C-alpha positions in Angstrom: 121.8 -65.6 -2.7 118.5 -66.6 -0.8 119.9 -65.6 2.5 121.2 -62.4 1.2 118.0 -61.2 0.0 116.3 -61.8 3.3 119.0 -60.5 5.1 118.4 -57.1 3.2 114.6 -57.4 3.2 114.6 -57.6 7.3 116.9 -55.1 7.5 115.2 -52.5 4.8 113.1 -49.6 7.2 111.5 -48.1 4.0 107.9 -47.3 4.6 107.9 -47.6 8.5 107.8 -43.8 8.5 104.4 -44.0 6.3 102.8 -46.5 9.1 103.9 -44.0 11.8 102.5 -41.0 10.2 99.4 -42.8 9.4 99.3 -44.1 13.0 99.7 -40.4 14.2 97.4 -38.8 12.2 94.8 -41.0 13.4 95.6 -40.2 17.1 95.7 -36.5 15.8 92.4 -36.9 14.7 90.7 -38.1 17.5 92.5 -35.2 19.8 91.3 -32.8 17.0 87.8 -34.1 17.5 88.0 -34.6 21.3 88.8 -30.6 21.3 86.9 -29.1 19.2 83.4 -31.1 19.0 83.4 -32.6 22.4 84.8 -29.5 23.8 82.5 -27.7 22.1 79.7 -29.8 23.3 80.9 -29.1 27.3 80.7 -25.5 26.3 77.2 -25.4 25.1 76.2 -27.7 27.7 77.5 -25.2 29.7 76.0 -22.4 28.6 72.5 -24.4 28.3 72.8 -25.0 31.9 72.8 -21.4 32.8 70.5 -20.3 30.2 68.1 -23.4 31.8 68.5 -22.2 35.6 67.8 -18.3 35.0 65.0 -19.6 32.5 63.2 -21.3 35.3 63.9 -19.2 38.0 62.4 -16.0 36.0 59.5 -18.2 35.1 59.1 -18.9 38.9 59.1 -15.2 39.6 56.4 -14.6 37.1 54.3 -17.0 38.4 54.3 -15.7 42.0 54.1 -12.1 41.2 50.9 -10.2 39.9 50.7 -8.9 36.4 50.6 -5.4 37.3 54.1 -5.8 38.8 55.9 -8.2 36.6 57.6 -7.2 33.8 56.3 -9.9 31.2 53.0 -9.1 32.5 52.4 -12.9 33.6 53.6 -14.3 30.7 56.0 -17.3 32.0 56.7 -18.7 29.1 58.1 -15.5 27.5 60.1 -14.6 31.0 61.7 -18.2 30.8 63.0 -17.6 27.2 64.4 -14.2 27.4 66.6 -15.0 30.2 67.6 -18.4 28.2 68.7 -16.4 25.3 70.4 -13.8 27.7 72.7 -16.5 28.5 72.8 -18.4 25.7 72.5 -16.9 21.7 71.5 -20.4 20.6 69.0 -21.5 22.8 65.8 -22.7 20.7 62.9 -20.8 22.2 60.0 -22.5 19.8 57.2 -23.0 22.7 56.6 -24.4 24.7 59.8 -24.9 26.7 57.8 -24.9 30.1 57.2 -29.0 31.0 55.0 -28.0 34.5 54.0 -25.3 36.3 51.8 -26.3 38.7 50.4 -23.6 41.1 51.8 -20.9 38.7 49.5 -17.8 39.2 47.4 -19.6 41.5 49.0 -21.1 44.7 51.3 -19.2 47.4 53.4 -22.5 46.6 54.5 -24.2 43.6 57.4 -25.1 41.0 57.7 -24.9 37.4 60.2 -27.0 35.0 61.9 -25.5 31.7 63.8 -27.5 28.9 65.9 -25.7 26.2 68.2 -27.1 23.3 70.7 -25.7 21.1 72.4 -27.3 18.1 76.2 -27.8 18.3 77.8 -27.9 14.5 80.5 -30.8 14.5 83.3 -30.3 12.5 85.3 -33.2 12.4 83.2 -35.7 14.3 81.2 -36.2 10.8 83.9 -38.0 9.3 83.3 -40.8 11.9 79.8 -40.9 11.3 78.2 -39.1 14.2 76.6 -36.6 11.7 77.2 -33.0 11.2 75.4 -31.2 14.4 74.1 -32.5 17.7 71.5 -31.1 19.9 72.4 -30.1 23.4 69.5 -30.1 25.8 69.0 -29.2 29.7 66.3 -29.1 32.1 65.9 -27.0 35.2 63.3 -26.3 38.1 62.7 -23.7 40.6 60.4 -23.4 43.1 58.6 -20.6 44.9 56.9 -20.6 48.4 56.8 -18.1 51.6 60.3 -17.1 52.4 61.7 -18.4 55.1 64.5 -16.0 55.4 64.6 -12.3 55.0 66.0 -8.9 55.9 63.7 -7.6 57.9 63.0 -4.2 59.8 62.9 -4.6 63.9 59.3 -4.2 63.9 56.9 -6.9 64.0 53.3 -7.1 63.0 50.8 -9.3 64.6 48.6 -12.0 62.9 45.6 -10.4 64.5 44.1 -7.2 63.8 45.0 -5.2 67.0 45.1 -1.5 66.6 44.9 -1.9 62.9 42.3 -1.3 60.1 43.8 -4.3 58.1 44.2 -8.2 58.8 47.1 -9.1 57.1 45.8 -12.6 55.9 43.4 -11.0 54.0 44.1 -7.7 52.5 44.7 -7.2 49.0 47.3 -5.2 47.1 47.3 -1.3 47.2 45.0 -1.2 50.5 46.0 1.6 52.6 46.6 0.6 56.3 47.6 1.8 59.5 49.4 -0.1 62.6 49.7 1.4 66.0 52.8 1.5 68.4 51.0 2.3 71.6 53.5 1.8 74.5 50.7 2.5 77.1 48.9 -0.7 75.6 51.9 -2.7 74.2 49.9 -6.2 75.3 47.4 -5.5 72.2 49.8 -3.2 69.9 50.5 -3.9 66.5 54.1 -3.2 66.6 56.9 -4.4 68.7 60.6 -4.1 68.6 62.4 -7.2 68.0 66.3 -7.7 68.7 67.7 -8.5 65.2 70.9 -10.3 66.2 71.2 -13.8 66.0 71.0 -15.8 69.0 74.7 -16.7 70.1 73.9 -18.3 73.9 74.3 -14.6 75.3 72.4 -11.9 76.2 73.7 -10.0 73.3 71.8 -11.4 70.7 67.9 -12.0 70.2 67.0 -14.1 67.2 65.8 -17.6 67.3 66.5 -17.5 70.9 65.3 -20.7 73.4 61.6 -20.1 74.4 62.8 -20.4 78.2 65.7 -18.1 77.9 65.7 -15.2 80.7 68.6 -13.3 78.6 66.6 -10.8 76.2 67.2 -7.4 75.1 70.6 -6.2 76.3 73.1 -4.0 74.7 70.7 -2.8 71.6 70.1 1.0 72.1 68.8 3.6 69.8 71.8 3.8 67.8 71.7 0.0 67.0 68.2 0.2 66.3 68.5 3.0 63.9 71.1 1.1 62.2 68.6 -1.8 61.4 65.9 0.3 60.3 68.3 1.9 57.5 69.2 -1.7 56.7 72.5 -1.5 57.8 74.1 -5.0 60.1 71.2 -7.1 59.6 71.5 -10.3 57.5 69.2 -12.8 56.5 67.5 -14.2 59.4 65.6 -18.0 59.2 62.3 -18.5 60.7 61.2 -22.1 60.8 57.5 -22.3 60.5 55.7 -24.4 61.2 57.8 -24.5 64.0 58.9 -22.0 66.2 61.0 -19.0 66.2 61.3 -17.0 69.4 62.8 -13.6 69.1 63.5 -11.1 72.0 61.5 -8.0 72.3 63.3 -4.9 73.1 61.5 -3.2 76.2 61.1 0.7 76.6 59.6 3.7 74.7 61.9 3.8 71.2 63.7 7.3 71.2 62.9 9.9 68.5 66.5 9.3 66.7 64.6 5.6 65.9 61.4 6.9 64.7 63.6 9.7 62.7 65.3 7.1 61.2 62.2 5.4 60.0 61.2 8.6 58.5 63.5 8.4 56.0 62.2 5.5 54.8 59.0 6.7 53.7 58.1 5.9 50.3 60.2 3.0 50.6 58.7 -1.0 50.7 60.2 -2.4 53.8 60.2 -6.1 54.9 58.3 -6.7 58.3 58.4 -10.1 60.1 55.1 -11.6 61.5 54.6 -12.3 65.3 52.1 -15.4 65.7 49.8 -14.2 68.4 46.4 -16.0 69.7 43.5 -14.4 71.5 42.7 -17.5 73.8 44.7 -20.6 75.0 45.2 -23.3 74.8 46.4 -22.7 71.4 45.5 -24.7 68.3 49.2 -25.8 67.3 51.9 -25.5 69.8 54.0 -21.7 69.1 52.8 -18.7 69.8 54.7 -15.6 71.7 55.4 -16.5 75.2 56.4 -15.0 78.7 60.3 -15.2 80.2 59.6 -18.7 80.9 58.4 -19.8 77.7 54.4 -19.8 78.8 52.3 -18.7 75.7 50.6 -16.2 76.2 47.6 -14.5 74.3 47.9 -11.1 72.2 46.0 -9.1 75.4 49.2 -10.1 77.4 52.7 -8.2 76.9 54.8 -11.3 75.6 58.7 -11.7 76.6 59.3 -13.4 73.3 57.5 -13.0 69.7 57.1 -16.5 67.7 57.9 -15.0 64.1 56.1 -17.1 61.5 57.1 -15.1 58.5 57.5 -11.6 56.6 55.4 -9.1 55.1 56.0 -6.1 53.0 54.7 -2.6 52.9 55.2 0.6 51.6 55.6 3.1 54.0 53.8 6.0 53.7 54.0 8.1 56.8 55.4 8.0 60.3 53.1 10.2 62.8 55.0 10.2 66.2 52.7 12.3 68.2 48.3 13.0 68.5 49.3 16.6 67.1 50.1 14.3 63.6 47.8 11.6 63.8 44.9 13.9 64.7 41.6 13.1 66.0 40.0 12.6 69.8 41.0 9.4 71.9 38.1 7.5 73.9 36.6 10.3 75.9 33.8 9.7 78.8 31.0 11.9 78.5 28.4 12.4 81.7 25.3 14.5 81.9 23.4 14.3 85.2 19.8 15.5 85.7 19.2 15.8 82.0 15.2 16.2 82.1 13.4 13.8 79.6 9.7 13.4 78.7 7.9 10.1 77.4 8.2 9.4 73.8 10.6 11.9 73.0 14.0 11.8 70.9 17.1 13.3 72.1 20.5 13.6 70.6 23.6 12.5 72.4 25.2 16.0 71.7 26.0 19.4 73.2 26.1 18.3 76.5 28.6 20.3 79.1 31.7 19.3 79.9 33.8 16.2 78.0 31.2 16.0 75.4 31.0 15.9 71.6 29.3 19.3 70.0 29.5 17.7 66.8 28.6 14.0 65.6 31.7 12.3 66.6 33.3 9.1 64.4 31.7 6.8 67.2 29.5 6.4 70.6 29.9 3.3 72.8 29.2 2.2 76.3 25.8 3.9 76.9 24.0 4.0 80.1 20.8 6.2 81.1 20.3 5.9 84.5 23.2 2.9 84.7 21.3 0.6 82.3 22.6 0.0 78.8 19.8 -0.2 75.8 19.8 -3.8 75.9 19.4 -4.4 79.6 16.4 -5.3 81.5 14.6 -2.9 82.3 16.1 -0.1 80.5 13.7 2.5 79.8 15.0 4.0 76.3 15.6 2.7 72.9 18.5 4.2 70.3 18.9 4.3 67.1 21.9 2.3 66.5 22.9 -0.1 69.3 26.2 -0.5 67.9 26.9 3.1 67.5 24.0 5.6 68.7 23.0 9.0 67.9 20.0 9.6 69.8 17.7 7.7 72.4 14.2 8.1 72.7 12.6 7.8 76.5 10.0 5.0 76.7 9.5 5.1 80.3 6.6 7.0 82.1 7.5 10.4 83.4 5.7 13.0 85.8 3.8 15.9 84.1 7.3 18.1 84.5 9.7 15.7 83.0 12.1 12.9 84.8 15.4 13.7 85.4 17.8 11.1 84.3 22.0 10.7 84.5 23.5 9.9 80.9 27.3 8.3 80.2 28.9 7.1 76.9 32.1 6.8 75.7 33.0 8.6 72.3 35.9 9.2 69.6 36.8 11.1 66.5 39.1 9.4 64.2 42.3 10.8 63.1 44.8 9.3 59.9 44.8 6.0 61.6 41.1 5.2 62.3 40.5 5.5 66.7 43.2 7.6 68.4 44.5 5.6 71.7 45.0 7.3 74.9 48.4 8.1 75.0 49.3 11.4 73.4 52.7 9.9 72.3 51.9 6.8 70.4 52.9 6.5 66.6 51.0 5.3 63.9 52.5 3.9 60.4 50.6 4.6 57.6 51.5 1.7 55.3 50.2 0.5 51.5 50.2 -3.2 50.7 52.2 -4.3 48.0 51.6 -7.6 45.7 54.0 -10.5 46.7 57.4 -9.3 45.9 60.5 -11.9 45.3 62.9 -11.7 47.9 64.0 -13.5 51.1 65.0 -17.5 50.9 64.2 -21.0 52.1 61.1 -21.2 49.8 58.3 -22.4 51.6 59.6 -21.8 55.4 57.5 -19.1 56.2 53.8 -18.7 56.8 51.1 -18.6 54.4 50.2 -14.8 56.1 52.7 -13.2 54.9 53.6 -12.2 51.1 57.3 -12.0 50.7 58.1 -15.0 48.1 61.1 -16.9 47.9 62.5 -18.6 44.7 65.1 -20.7 44.1 66.6 -23.7 42.1 65.5 -27.6 43.5 65.6 -31.2 41.9 62.4 -32.8 41.6 63.8 -36.1 41.0 62.0 -39.0 43.1 65.4 -39.8 45.1 65.8 -36.0 46.4 62.0 -33.9 45.8 63.5 -30.9 46.9 60.7 -29.2 45.4 57.9 -31.0 47.4 55.9 -28.2 49.8 56.6 -28.2 53.3 
């Protein structure tokens, strides 16, 4: 009997199904938790990463821009919160969400770190004691700095003020400036035509070339230059400041078509490369424009290659292509021989015959009477203004009927672009400076002389620290 009962019990499988179902329910519940709750957490985190990244970039741009040019009026917290909620409606924007912002609104280079959280509802994990909701928190850091790459027009601006009323190192926003392109005086002109083709080891390219290359400026005609000016065929071009970025100059006078293409962009904000030139050698630091052998040359010497150190933005107001457009009178020499003077008498430097001013010019320079300047030893006259005289007083002794003297001076009349050059075909660009504009890339790679800033995400962790200034 016992043996019979034992055999029946061992052969009875009733209740096994319940055990299997229970085990399956546990596994199924775990899968549900994984798919629904953990999946929701991962999805929420993905949203929050996007939200924090966008918020950091937005705040960094606000830290760069002037309040008058910024949609958020210089409120970096508002700028960050707005982009965070656009990327995740669940993002908690109760301030403060910005953890650090060194240099914001005060420095040409800095970074901003943001942090945002969002609660994720847990539907099944609570059964396992994980609670009904869980916060998802993410951080992001974005840096800004002078742009080390941009898409510029092929016209370079000098770091020194030659042929201009503006110094790009100090001019405030909204200042109206003029810059000359004067082919007769190319060494000290403010603009030069650049080859924007990235260097590929041949004479068919010209950006970032070796300083000693002899191959420059071949194959870029008026059609190519016109395309570059309107933005066709130009990608982001890198600079390596404080290292050198040598760029070939395209020689010759640009054709009417080129300046005509530039005229079509009047009223637009254009990005110009900045050429580093020095007024004396040896240079303070390595780099600067060079001749065809790579030797550094000063601003007054026509170079073979420029050293581009960054970018600057200007609103192009007018392209003035001739004397008829830029107006004024270029430097002219006035000579008057046998002019009669008497002791202690004052005489205006006006009204002489020939190439002399009949009305007050904008400026008079290089005055000599009987071969002597006002400051020379033995000069027998004084002037009302040593820098820009309008009158002179004869102080020398004179015979009863007066004394004849020879007078010579240079004079000019300002036009729309200040003192005009002698070349009547020179071109003047009237521009207006703009505030720092976020654009370009490689933040920190450009010169602080420029005002184009790059903004990008970075990693402030000690092991990487890609937010560190260069």
